[in-house]
N, CA, C, O and CB atoms as a CASP TS submission, in Angstrom:
PFRMAT TS
TARGET T0000
AUTHOR 0000-0000-0000
METHOD Language model
MODEL 1
PARENT N/A
ATOM      1  N   MET     1      63.826  13.762 -10.145  1.00  0.00           N
ATOM      2  CA  MET     1      63.008  12.615 -11.298  1.00  0.00           C
ATOM      3  C   MET     1      63.574  13.257 -11.995  1.00  0.00           C
ATOM      4  O   MET     1      64.067  14.375 -11.844  1.00  0.00           O
ATOM      5  CB  MET     1      61.339  12.328 -11.649  1.00  0.00           C
ATOM      6  N   ARG     2      63.531  12.244 -13.243  1.00  0.00           N
ATOM      7  CA  ARG     2      63.639  12.832 -15.148  1.00  0.00           C
ATOM      8  C   ARG     2      62.489  14.093 -14.881  1.00  0.00           C
ATOM      9  O   ARG     2      61.720  14.245 -13.933  1.00  0.00           O
ATOM     10  CB  ARG     2      62.831  11.226 -16.849  1.00  0.00           C
ATOM     11  N   ILE     3      62.790  15.312 -16.676  1.00  0.00           N
ATOM     12  CA  ILE     3      61.693  15.463 -17.064  1.00  0.00           C
ATOM     13  C   ILE     3      61.053  14.676 -17.778  1.00  0.00           C
ATOM     14  O   ILE     3      59.826  14.763 -17.732  1.00  0.00           O
ATOM     15  CB  ILE     3      61.655  16.286 -17.457  1.00  0.00           C
ATOM     16  N   GLN     4      61.419  14.080 -18.297  1.00  0.00           N
ATOM     17  CA  GLN     4      60.400  12.620 -19.054  1.00  0.00           C
ATOM     18  C   GLN     4      59.324  12.477 -18.510  1.00  0.00           C
ATOM     19  O   GLN     4      58.138  12.514 -18.840  1.00  0.00           O
ATOM     20  CB  GLN     4      60.929  11.071 -18.949  1.00  0.00           C
ATOM     21  N   ASP     5      60.301  12.187 -17.008  1.00  0.00           N
ATOM     22  CA  ASP     5      59.127  11.693 -16.051  1.00  0.00           C
ATOM     23  C   ASP     5      57.681  11.946 -15.518  1.00  0.00           C
ATOM     24  O   ASP     5      56.798  11.133 -15.246  1.00  0.00           O
ATOM     25  CB  ASP     5      59.535  11.717 -15.205  1.00  0.00           C
ATOM     26  N   LEU     6      57.701  13.972 -15.411  1.00  0.00           N
ATOM     27  CA  LEU     6      56.991  14.733 -15.328  1.00  0.00           C
ATOM     28  C   LEU     6      55.793  15.197 -16.105  1.00  0.00           C
ATOM     29  O   LEU     6      55.909  15.788 -17.178  1.00  0.00           O
ATOM     30  CB  LEU     6      57.602  15.294 -15.200  1.00  0.00           C
ATOM     31  N   LYS     7      54.716  14.936 -15.579  1.00  0.00           N
ATOM     32  CA  LYS     7      53.848  15.723 -16.332  1.00  0.00           C
ATOM     33  C   LYS     7      52.710  17.361 -15.745  1.00  0.00           C
ATOM     34  O   LYS     7      52.564  17.405 -14.524  1.00  0.00           O
ATOM     35  CB  LYS     7      52.983  14.490 -16.771  1.00  0.00           C
ATOM     36  N   ILE     8      52.291  18.065 -16.228  1.00  0.00           N
ATOM     37  CA  ILE     8      51.880  18.276 -16.302  1.00  0.00           C
ATOM     38  C   ILE     8      50.166  18.433 -14.561  1.00  0.00           C
ATOM     39  O   ILE     8      50.461  17.397 -13.964  1.00  0.00           O
ATOM     40  CB  ILE     8      52.353  17.820 -17.458  1.00  0.00           C
ATOM     41  N   GLY     9      49.640  18.689 -14.211  1.00  0.00           N
ATOM     42  CA  GLY     9      49.125  17.651 -13.245  1.00  0.00           C
ATOM     43  C   GLY     9      49.112  16.908 -11.701  1.00  0.00           C
ATOM     44  O   GLY     9      48.464  16.935 -10.655  1.00  0.00           O
ATOM     45  N   MET    10      50.395  16.168 -12.367  1.00  0.00           N
ATOM     46  CA  MET    10      51.405  14.967 -10.992  1.00  0.00           C
ATOM     47  C   MET    10      51.444  15.692  -9.727  1.00  0.00           C
ATOM     48  O   MET    10      51.973  16.788  -9.544  1.00  0.00           O
ATOM     49  CB  MET    10      53.423  14.608 -11.348  1.00  0.00           C
ATOM     50  N   ALA    11      50.923  15.080  -9.000  1.00  0.00           N
ATOM     51  CA  ALA    11      51.476  15.444  -7.584  1.00  0.00           C
ATOM     52  C   ALA    11      52.571  14.697  -7.444  1.00  0.00           C
ATOM     53  O   ALA    11      52.565  13.467  -7.399  1.00  0.00           O
ATOM     54  CB  ALA    11      50.553  15.196  -6.383  1.00  0.00           C
ATOM     55  N   VAL    12      53.608  15.453  -7.366  1.00  0.00           N
ATOM     56  CA  VAL    12      54.950  15.122  -6.458  1.00  0.00           C
ATOM     57  C   VAL    12      55.362  16.289  -5.229  1.00  0.00           C
ATOM     58  O   VAL    12      54.868  17.408  -5.093  1.00  0.00           O
ATOM     59  CB  VAL    12      56.342  15.047  -7.599  1.00  0.00           C
ATOM     60  N   ARG    13      56.197  15.778  -4.576  1.00  0.00           N
ATOM     61  CA  ARG    13      56.698  16.849  -3.259  1.00  0.00           C
ATOM     62  C   ARG    13      58.162  16.609  -3.305  1.00  0.00           C
ATOM     63  O   ARG    13      58.786  15.682  -3.820  1.00  0.00           O
ATOM     64  CB  ARG    13      56.035  16.448  -1.503  1.00  0.00           C
ATOM     65  N   TYR    14      58.547  17.592  -2.690  1.00  0.00           N
ATOM     66  CA  TYR    14      60.526  18.307  -2.510  1.00  0.00           C
ATOM     67  C   TYR    14      60.853  17.105  -1.650  1.00  0.00           C
ATOM     68  O   TYR    14      59.934  16.768  -0.905  1.00  0.00           O
ATOM     69  CB  TYR    14      60.990  20.319  -1.350  1.00  0.00           C
ATOM     70  N   GLU    15      61.932  16.404  -1.591  1.00  0.00           N
ATOM     71  CA  GLU    15      62.675  15.288  -1.103  1.00  0.00           C
ATOM     72  C   GLU    15      62.151  14.990  -0.609  1.00  0.00           C
ATOM     73  O   GLU    15      61.102  14.528  -1.058  1.00  0.00           O
ATOM     74  CB  GLU    15      63.617  15.179  -0.623  1.00  0.00           C
ATOM     75  N   ASN    16      62.451  14.992   0.919  1.00  0.00           N
ATOM     76  CA  ASN    16      61.413  13.847   2.316  1.00  0.00           C
ATOM     77  C   ASN    16      60.428  15.037   2.550  1.00  0.00           C
ATOM     78  O   ASN    16      59.827  14.853   3.609  1.00  0.00           O
ATOM     79  CB  ASN    16      62.482  13.214   4.359  1.00  0.00           C
ATOM     80  N   GLN    17      60.143  15.919   2.077  1.00  0.00           N
ATOM     81  CA  GLN    17      58.536  16.800   2.898  1.00  0.00           C
ATOM     82  C   GLN    17      57.034  16.072   2.205  1.00  0.00           C
ATOM     83  O   GLN    17      56.584  15.634   1.146  1.00  0.00           O
ATOM     84  CB  GLN    17      58.443  19.062   2.288  1.00  0.00           C
ATOM     85  N   LYS    18      56.562  16.379   4.053  1.00  0.00           N
ATOM     86  CA  LYS    18      55.078  16.323   3.947  1.00  0.00           C
ATOM     87  C   LYS    18      54.694  17.058   2.685  1.00  0.00           C
ATOM     88  O   LYS    18      54.699  16.322   1.698  1.00  0.00           O
ATOM     89  CB  LYS    18      54.357  16.961   5.218  1.00  0.00           C
ATOM     90  N   TRP    19      54.307  18.520   2.417  1.00  0.00           N
ATOM     91  CA  TRP    19      53.310  19.000   1.808  1.00  0.00           C
ATOM     92  C   TRP    19      53.618  18.723   0.044  1.00  0.00           C
ATOM     93  O   TRP    19      54.781  18.821  -0.348  1.00  0.00           O
ATOM     94  CB  TRP    19      53.170  20.556   2.341  1.00  0.00           C
ATOM     95  N   LYS    20      52.803  18.471  -0.683  1.00  0.00           N
ATOM     96  CA  LYS    20      51.912  18.313  -1.692  1.00  0.00           C
ATOM     97  C   LYS    20      51.862  19.217  -3.034  1.00  0.00           C
ATOM     98  O   LYS    20      51.040  20.133  -3.015  1.00  0.00           O
ATOM     99  CB  LYS    20      50.778  18.399  -1.066  1.00  0.00           C
ATOM    100  N   GLY    21      52.452  19.099  -3.901  1.00  0.00           N
ATOM    101  CA  GLY    21      52.645  19.866  -4.723  1.00  0.00           C
ATOM    102  C   GLY    21      51.906  19.824  -5.901  1.00  0.00           C
ATOM    103  O   GLY    21      51.490  18.684  -6.110  1.00  0.00           O
ATOM    104  N   THR    22      51.639  20.497  -6.605  1.00  0.00           N
ATOM    105  CA  THR    22      50.931  19.767  -8.416  1.00  0.00           C
ATOM    106  C   THR    22      51.567  20.534  -9.032  1.00  0.00           C
ATOM    107  O   THR    22      51.519  21.756  -8.888  1.00  0.00           O
ATOM    108  CB  THR    22      49.113  19.863  -9.065  1.00  0.00           C
ATOM    109  N   ILE    23      52.556  19.670 -10.144  1.00  0.00           N
ATOM    110  CA  ILE    23      52.818  20.654 -11.428  1.00  0.00           C
ATOM    111  C   ILE    23      52.042  21.373 -12.366  1.00  0.00           C
ATOM    112  O   ILE    23      51.377  20.878 -13.276  1.00  0.00           O
ATOM    113  CB  ILE    23      53.387  20.101 -12.204  1.00  0.00           C
ATOM    114  N   VAL    24      52.154  22.447 -12.117  1.00  0.00           N
ATOM    115  CA  VAL    24      51.037  23.687 -12.896  1.00  0.00           C
ATOM    116  C   VAL    24      52.319  24.138 -14.415  1.00  0.00           C
ATOM    117  O   VAL    24      52.094  25.037 -15.225  1.00  0.00           O
ATOM    118  CB  VAL    24      50.602  25.718 -11.297  1.00  0.00           C
ATOM    119  N   GLY    25      53.570  23.244 -14.425  1.00  0.00           N
ATOM    120  CA  GLY    25      54.521  24.043 -16.153  1.00  0.00           C
ATOM    121  C   GLY    25      55.935  23.571 -15.524  1.00  0.00           C
ATOM    122  O   GLY    25      56.403  23.813 -14.412  1.00  0.00           O
ATOM    123  N   ILE    26      56.584  22.648 -16.843  1.00  0.00           N
ATOM    124  CA  ILE    26      57.866  22.345 -17.404  1.00  0.00           C
ATOM    125  C   ILE    26      58.856  23.400 -18.103  1.00  0.00           C
ATOM    126  O   ILE    26      58.593  24.146 -19.046  1.00  0.00           O
ATOM    127  CB  ILE    26      57.592  21.405 -18.308  1.00  0.00           C
ATOM    128  N   GLY    27      60.074  23.266 -17.388  1.00  0.00           N
ATOM    129  CA  GLY    27      60.634  24.107 -17.850  1.00  0.00           C
ATOM    130  C   GLY    27      62.044  23.183 -18.932  1.00  0.00           C
ATOM    131  O   GLY    27      62.351  21.995 -18.842  1.00  0.00           O
ATOM    132  N   ARG    28      62.602  24.158 -19.802  1.00  0.00           N
ATOM    133  CA  ARG    28      64.173  23.258 -19.898  1.00  0.00           C
ATOM    134  C   ARG    28      64.343  23.248 -18.725  1.00  0.00           C
ATOM    135  O   ARG    28      63.234  23.670 -18.397  1.00  0.00           O
ATOM    136  CB  ARG    28      65.589  23.837 -20.667  1.00  0.00           C
ATOM    137  N   GLU    29      65.029  23.050 -17.506  1.00  0.00           N
ATOM    138  CA  GLU    29      65.512  23.156 -16.498  1.00  0.00           C
ATOM    139  C   GLU    29      65.119  22.919 -14.787  1.00  0.00           C
ATOM    140  O   GLU    29      65.552  22.173 -13.909  1.00  0.00           O
ATOM    141  CB  GLU    29      65.754  24.057 -16.807  1.00  0.00           C
ATOM    142  N   GLU    30      64.320  23.723 -14.840  1.00  0.00           N
ATOM    143  CA  GLU    30      63.495  23.786 -13.130  1.00  0.00           C
ATOM    144  C   GLU    30      61.471  23.659 -13.772  1.00  0.00           C
ATOM    145  O   GLU    30      60.779  24.175 -14.649  1.00  0.00           O
ATOM    146  CB  GLU    30      64.017  26.215 -11.946  1.00  0.00           C
ATOM    147  N   ILE    31      61.264  22.444 -12.423  1.00  0.00           N
ATOM    148  CA  ILE    31      59.830  22.822 -13.274  1.00  0.00           C
ATOM    149  C   ILE    31      58.845  23.257 -12.011  1.00  0.00           C
ATOM    150  O   ILE    31      59.036  22.749 -10.907  1.00  0.00           O
ATOM    151  CB  ILE    31      59.054  21.257 -14.294  1.00  0.00           C
ATOM    152  N   GLU    32      57.617  24.372 -12.257  1.00  0.00           N
ATOM    153  CA  GLU    32      56.477  25.253 -11.787  1.00  0.00           C
ATOM    154  C   GLU    32      56.009  24.154 -11.112  1.00  0.00           C
ATOM    155  O   GLU    32      55.921  23.231 -11.922  1.00  0.00           O
ATOM    156  CB  GLU    32      55.435  26.027 -12.855  1.00  0.00           C
ATOM    157  N   VAL    33      55.608  23.754  -9.828  1.00  0.00           N
ATOM    158  CA  VAL    33      55.422  23.416  -8.699  1.00  0.00           C
ATOM    159  C   VAL    33      54.659  24.398  -7.429  1.00  0.00           C
ATOM    160  O   VAL    33      55.302  25.049  -6.605  1.00  0.00           O
ATOM    161  CB  VAL    33      56.623  23.058  -8.489  1.00  0.00           C
ATOM    162  N   ILE    34      53.077  24.322  -7.500  1.00  0.00           N
ATOM    163  CA  ILE    34      52.512  24.752  -6.657  1.00  0.00           C
ATOM    164  C   ILE    34      52.319  23.865  -5.287  1.00  0.00           C
ATOM    165  O   ILE    34      52.211  22.642  -5.367  1.00  0.00           O
ATOM    166  CB  ILE    34      51.516  25.120  -7.260  1.00  0.00           C
ATOM    167  N   PHE    35      52.290  24.408  -4.285  1.00  0.00           N
ATOM    168  CA  PHE    35      52.466  23.633  -2.619  1.00  0.00           C
ATOM    169  C   PHE    35      51.391  23.647  -2.436  1.00  0.00           C
ATOM    170  O   PHE    35      50.926  24.614  -3.040  1.00  0.00           O
ATOM    171  CB  PHE    35      53.243  24.248  -1.287  1.00  0.00           C
ATOM    172  N   GLU    36      50.352  22.911  -1.726  1.00  0.00           N
ATOM    173  CA  GLU    36      49.082  22.662  -0.409  1.00  0.00           C
ATOM    174  C   GLU    36      49.991  23.739   0.571  1.00  0.00           C
ATOM    175  O   GLU    36      51.197  23.984   0.594  1.00  0.00           O
ATOM    176  CB  GLU    36      48.837  20.516   0.474  1.00  0.00           C
ATOM    177  N   GLY    37      49.039  24.172   1.229  1.00  0.00           N
ATOM    178  CA  GLY    37      49.209  24.672   2.851  1.00  0.00           C
ATOM    179  C   GLY    37      49.566  26.299   1.812  1.00  0.00           C
ATOM    180  O   GLY    37      48.796  26.834   1.014  1.00  0.00           O
ATOM    181  N   ASP    38      50.355  26.546   2.030  1.00  0.00           N
ATOM    182  CA  ASP    38      50.987  28.337   1.136  1.00  0.00           C
ATOM    183  C   ASP    38      49.947  28.706  -0.512  1.00  0.00           C
ATOM    184  O   ASP    38      48.972  29.345  -0.909  1.00  0.00           O
ATOM    185  CB  ASP    38      53.436  28.005   0.298  1.00  0.00           C
ATOM    186  N   GLY    39      50.982  27.806  -0.959  1.00  0.00           N
ATOM    187  CA  GLY    39      49.744  28.207  -2.475  1.00  0.00           C
ATOM    188  C   GLY    39      50.660  28.623  -3.241  1.00  0.00           C
ATOM    189  O   GLY    39      50.423  28.856  -4.427  1.00  0.00           O
ATOM    190  N   ALA    40      52.231  28.838  -2.537  1.00  0.00           N
ATOM    191  CA  ALA    40      53.024  29.199  -4.110  1.00  0.00           C
ATOM    192  C   ALA    40      53.776  28.462  -4.359  1.00  0.00           C
ATOM    193  O   ALA    40      54.295  27.459  -3.868  1.00  0.00           O
ATOM    194  CB  ALA    40      53.795  30.378  -4.371  1.00  0.00           C
ATOM    195  N   LEU    41      53.859  29.562  -5.967  1.00  0.00           N
ATOM    196  CA  LEU    41      54.258  29.235  -7.083  1.00  0.00           C
ATOM    197  C   LEU    41      56.104  29.255  -6.727  1.00  0.00           C
ATOM    198  O   LEU    41      56.862  30.180  -6.437  1.00  0.00           O
ATOM    199  CB  LEU    41      53.542  30.321  -8.266  1.00  0.00           C
ATOM    200  N   GLU    42      56.367  27.461  -6.959  1.00  0.00           N
ATOM    201  CA  GLU    42      58.024  27.460  -6.541  1.00  0.00           C
ATOM    202  C   GLU    42      58.298  26.915  -7.806  1.00  0.00           C
ATOM    203  O   GLU    42      57.438  26.518  -8.592  1.00  0.00           O
ATOM    204  CB  GLU    42      58.684  26.466  -5.094  1.00  0.00           C
ATOM    205  N   TYR    43      60.126  26.899  -8.081  1.00  0.00           N
ATOM    206  CA  TYR    43      60.521  26.755  -9.491  1.00  0.00           C
ATOM    207  C   TYR    43      61.772  25.702  -8.985  1.00  0.00           C
ATOM    208  O   TYR    43      62.831  26.042  -8.458  1.00  0.00           O
ATOM    209  CB  TYR    43      60.977  28.388 -10.428  1.00  0.00           C
ATOM    210  N   ILE    44      61.432  24.667  -9.228  1.00  0.00           N
ATOM    211  CA  ILE    44      62.661  23.637  -8.958  1.00  0.00           C
ATOM    212  C   ILE    44      63.260  23.097  -9.554  1.00  0.00           C
ATOM    213  O   ILE    44      63.105  23.197 -10.771  1.00  0.00           O
ATOM    214  CB  ILE    44      62.593  22.822  -8.456  1.00  0.00           C
ATOM    215  N   ASP    45      64.445  22.082  -8.922  1.00  0.00           N
ATOM    216  CA  ASP    45      65.171  21.290 -10.431  1.00  0.00           C
ATOM    217  C   ASP    45      64.548  20.045  -9.839  1.00  0.00           C
ATOM    218  O   ASP    45      64.265  19.759  -8.675  1.00  0.00           O
ATOM    219  CB  ASP    45      67.288  21.217 -10.795  1.00  0.00           C
ATOM    220  N   PRO    46      64.401  19.308 -11.123  1.00  0.00           N
ATOM    221  CA  PRO    46      63.586  18.085 -10.973  1.00  0.00           C
ATOM    222  C   PRO    46      64.281  17.002 -10.258  1.00  0.00           C
ATOM    223  O   PRO    46      63.806  15.906  -9.962  1.00  0.00           O
ATOM    224  CB  PRO    46      63.160  17.576 -12.283  1.00  0.00           C
ATOM    225  N   MET    47      65.425  17.427 -10.026  1.00  0.00           N
ATOM    226  CA  MET    47      66.226  16.032  -9.149  1.00  0.00           C
ATOM    227  C   MET    47      66.279  16.141  -7.488  1.00  0.00           C
ATOM    228  O   MET    47      67.170  15.587  -6.844  1.00  0.00           O
ATOM    229  CB  MET    47      68.057  15.928  -9.642  1.00  0.00           C
ATOM    230  N   PHE    48      65.313  16.850  -6.931  1.00  0.00           N
ATOM    231  CA  PHE    48      64.514  17.115  -6.241  1.00  0.00           C
ATOM    232  C   PHE    48      63.208  17.282  -5.701  1.00  0.00           C
ATOM    233  O   PHE    48      62.713  17.795  -4.697  1.00  0.00           O
ATOM    234  CB  PHE    48      64.750  17.450  -6.265  1.00  0.00           C
ATOM    235  N   LEU    49      62.745  16.551  -6.910  1.00  0.00           N
ATOM    236  CA  LEU    49      60.884  16.501  -6.892  1.00  0.00           C
ATOM    237  C   LEU    49      61.116  14.597  -6.320  1.00  0.00           C
ATOM    238  O   LEU    49      62.096  13.853  -6.365  1.00  0.00           O
ATOM    239  CB  LEU    49      59.700  16.879  -9.264  1.00  0.00           C
ATOM    240  N   ARG    50      59.809  14.412  -5.862  1.00  0.00           N
ATOM    241  CA  ARG    50      59.672  12.736  -5.693  1.00  0.00           C
ATOM    242  C   ARG    50      58.294  12.748  -5.449  1.00  0.00           C
ATOM    243  O   ARG    50      57.647  13.650  -4.916  1.00  0.00           O
ATOM    244  CB  ARG    50      60.579  11.894  -4.381  1.00  0.00           C
ATOM    245  N   PRO    51      57.755  11.294  -6.034  1.00  0.00           N
ATOM    246  CA  PRO    51      56.186  10.995  -5.851  1.00  0.00           C
ATOM    247  C   PRO    51      55.551  11.289  -5.500  1.00  0.00           C
ATOM    248  O   PRO    51      55.256  10.788  -6.585  1.00  0.00           O
ATOM    249  CB  PRO    51      55.731  10.413  -5.558  1.00  0.00           C
ATOM    250  N   PHE    52      54.384  11.880  -4.756  1.00  0.00           N
ATOM    251  CA  PHE    52      53.723  11.556  -3.978  1.00  0.00           C
ATOM    252  C   PHE    52      52.718  10.450  -3.414  1.00  0.00           C
ATOM    253  O   PHE    52      52.167  10.614  -2.326  1.00  0.00           O
ATOM    254  CB  PHE    52      53.495  12.209  -4.077  1.00  0.00           C
TER
END
């Protein structure tokens, strides 16, 4: 996905994974996502994110 298409609070998933994540921050090159299940904050390149 493009950074312009992302919004804070949007539900996303990492490539083909089943875990649902929520965007909590948008940086210059990475997106901050908290995933359900482990609750970990991850910094992910937006090209690996897909809409949930």
